[in-house]
N, C-alpha and C positions, 0 to 999 in steps of 0.2 A: 679404800684407798691403801695401796702398800706403803711401806717405808720408803721404799726407793720414790714413788710419786712425792710423799711429804718432804724428802729432801730436795727434789728437784724445785717444789712450790717455793721452799725457803730461798734457794739461791737465786732463784728467777724474780724475786721481790725487788722492785726498784728501790735503789738507795736514796734516802732523803736529801733533798736539794739543799745545799749548804747556802745561807742567806748572806747577804752583805750585812756588815755591822759596823756601828762606830762605838768606840769605848774611850771614855776619858781616863787619862792617865795622870794628869797633874793640874793643879790649880795654881800652882807658883806659890811664893814668887820666886822660888829657888826651882832649879831643874827636877831634883829628888827623882830620878828614875834608875838609879844605879842596880835597884833589885829587880826590876822588870825588863828594863830595855838598855843594856849596858852600853851597845854601840851608839844608840842615839843619845845617850847621857852624856857620853864623853863629846859627841859632836857639839850639842847645846852649850856643853860648859866651855869649849873652845869659842863658840860664837859670841857668848855674852861677855867673855873675858875681852874680847877684841873690840866689841862695840864700846864697852866701858872704858878701855885704854886707848880707844880712837886708833887702833890699829888696823886701817882699813887696806893698807896696801897689797895685803896677800888675800884678800877676802875671797878671791876666786877660787880659792882652794875648796870652798865650802859648797861649790855648786856641781851639780849633776852634769854630766856631759849633754842630756837632752836639754838642758836650760840654755845652752848656745850662748853664754855671756862671754864679754870679752875680758882681758886680763884687768882692764881699768874699771870693772865694776864697782870694786870697793871705794874707788875715789868718787865715783856718781853717787854712790849711796851715801857717802859722807856728805857731798855736796847737798843733795836734797835734805838730808836731816838737819843740817846746819842752817839752811835757808828756811825751814820750817818751825824749828823750834828752838827756843832761847835757852842757852846754857846756864847752870849746869843741867846735865841729863841723867836720867835714871832708867836703867834698861832691866826689865824682870820678865820671867815667865809669866803669861797670863793663863794660858790653856794649852794642853797637849792632848790630842785626840789620835788613837790607833784605829785606823781605817782598814777593814778587811773586805775584799772582793774576790771571793774564791774563783769566779770565772775571768778575773785579771781585765775586765772591762773598765770602760770609764762610768763612775757611779756618782749619783747626787744623793747626799745623805741629808734626808729631811729632819732627822730626829736625833741628831748628836745632843748629847745632854749639855746642859749649861752653854750652849751656843747663841743665845740672845736672839732666837727666832731666824737664825742665818741657816741657809741650806750650805753645806760644805761640800767642794766638789773635788772627787778624787782624781787624780792622773791616771790614764789610761795605760794597761800593761802591767799592773802590780797586784799581786794577791794580799799583801800587806804594805802600806805605806802610813805616814803621819800627817796630821795637821797640827801646826803650831803657830800660836799667837804670842808675839813677845811685845810687851807694853812699852812704849817711850813716854817718859813724864819729864817735860819740860817746865820753864817756869811759868809759862802761859797757855801750853797746850798740851793736849794729851793725844798721843798717836798709837798705831800698832804697824809691827812687821808681821805681814801674814805670809808663813812658809808652808809649802806642800813639799815634804821631805820623802825621799825614796830610796830604796836600796841600789848600790852599786858596786860590784867587786869588793863586798865584806864592809862597805861603808854606808852610812846613811847621809845623802847629800841632797842639797835644795834643788828641785826639780822646778818649781816655781814660787815667785815671791810677789808681793805687792805691799806698799805703803799706804796705810790708811789713816788720815787724820781723823780723829774720834771727837774732839771737841773743837769749836771754832767760836769766837766771838763775833757779836754783831746781831742785828735783828733778823727774826725767821721770817719765812716767805708768808705765814699767815698773818703776822703783824702787819707786814708791809701792803698785803693784800686789803687788810681791814682799813688801811689808811687811804685805800683806793689808788696806790701808787703802783701801776701795773709793772712798769720798768723795773723798779726797786724789788719787787716780788720776783719777777723773772730771775733777778741775780741771786736772790735769796735762796729759790728752791733748787738753782743750779748749784750752790754751794752745799746745800742740804744733801744733795744726791751724791756729790762728789765724796762726801763724808762716810757714806756707807757703800761706796763703789769698791769691790772686791775683785773687780775684772772677772777672770774664770776660775778663781779659788772658792771665793765666798758670795753667795746670792742673798740680797736681803730683799723679800718681796716689797718692801715699802720704797726701794728705789724707783721701782715702776710707776708707783702712786706720784711720786716727787716730780719724775720727769713729765708726766701728764699734767701735774699742776702748772709747772713752769712753762710748757708749752701752750697752755691755755691763757697765760699771760701776755705773751709775744712771741714772735717769730724772729729767726735769725734775719729774714730779708726786712723786717721792719725794723729791725734793732740798727742794722746797716745803714739804712735810709735815714733814720732819725740822726745816728752820730755824723754821718757824712754832712748832714744838712747843717748840725750844730757848729760842726768844725770849718764849714765851707770848703769841704773838699770833695773828691768822689774816690779816694784811693784806700779807704778803709775795707778790707776784704772779709775779716772776720773779726767776731767780738765773743770773749769768753770769761770766765772767772779763773781765779788763781787762789792757791793758799799759801800763805807765808806767814811767818814766825810774828809779824806785825798783826795777823788777822786775815781777811780776806782782801781781794784787789781785783782789778780787771786786767785782762789780756787782750792784745790787739795785733793782728797782722796786716800789713798795710803794703800796696803794690809800690814799687818805685817805677818812675818814668825812665831813670837813667842811673848808672853807677855812680855811688857816692862815698865819700870817704867815710872813716869810721867816726871822726869828730862831728861830721855832718849829721850821721845818723844819730848818733848819741843826743845833740843839740835838738833834733827832730823829735826824738821819743820823749825828751824832756819838754819840750813845747806842748806836745800832745797831753801830757799829764797834768800840765798847768792849766791848759784851756779846758780839758774834761774836768777839772775841780771846778773851774770858775761856771762852767755849764752844769754843773750838780750831778755829774756822771760819775764822779769819785767823790767818796767821803772824806773828812779831815783824817781819818784812820786808815785810809786804804792807798795801796801803792798801783802802780802801772807797770806791766812788762809789754814790750814792743819786739816785735819779729818782722824782718822786711823780706818782700819778694819781688820777684819779677813777674810780669804778665804771662801766664801760662803755667806758672808753678799752682800746685794745689793749695787753697788758702786752708784747708783743714790741716796741713801738716806745716811743721816748722821747717824752715830752709836753711842751708848752709851759710847764708848771708849774715846770720847771726842776730843779735838784738840786744836789749838791754832791759834792766830792771831799776825803777825808781821807789825808794821807800815813800812812805808818808812824809818822813822828815826831809829826804830829798827835795820833794816838791814844795815843802815848805820854805826852805832854805835857799832854794837854787832860783835867783832872779837875775833877769839881765838888766 
């Protein structure tokens, strides 16, 4: 073979295919990225400062255009945090990963270091992006802000986010199941799967197992039939669980036959809470949230008619 042939063979060899990769950059509690990712470091410092200072009004500036958030995203985030966690709160960096996807496709990273068995989902369209977990420590609960951060015009901005409640008081599903209380086990398993629900940013394999165990206990149709019977109505359209700073609770959506004043809806929800407590649907430590619908509205979604939330203390003290 001539030198020309050798040269051709060398240039014709296929280039190695670049692999997707997930690298841990920080374990917190501070940002500590000034030496490796200056732009991200500056952004996270600003986010943490505003969280600690309760400065939510201008929080929309941290979001990527593709997140399509509205200007009031900060106020909504503040409301969720205040409803779930008892002040004073501490916000710290828990983990930061750098995700590389050379093909700029959407990738699921199964082996990110120190991800607690979770699969981290990268956003589509970026060769480099970041996954950031910020820990929220309240007086009674521990939670996380899960951020997907991607570049945009020289900045690193939040392309997706979820709030994940990492701890929650109350009996677990297996304990309730061992007591042969199928209804209580259903709600406990539902709460447990909510705690590991990362939506489209983080996938915990255990969530599918918890959902399967939940559905083995009860179906939504059977729950509705049982609750409507206990309340002596036929208007309860949906039953779910909720997470609040007091712990867990129930959430119902109810059909209205006619329009009612806000005061009537308030009293109606309060009565539902007291009655559900009397019928052992609610524990002493649980609250109730109601949302109201007209026939034809989707019972799987909140309506614009609004609703109310009553804490366990409200249900104890509110008597007619």
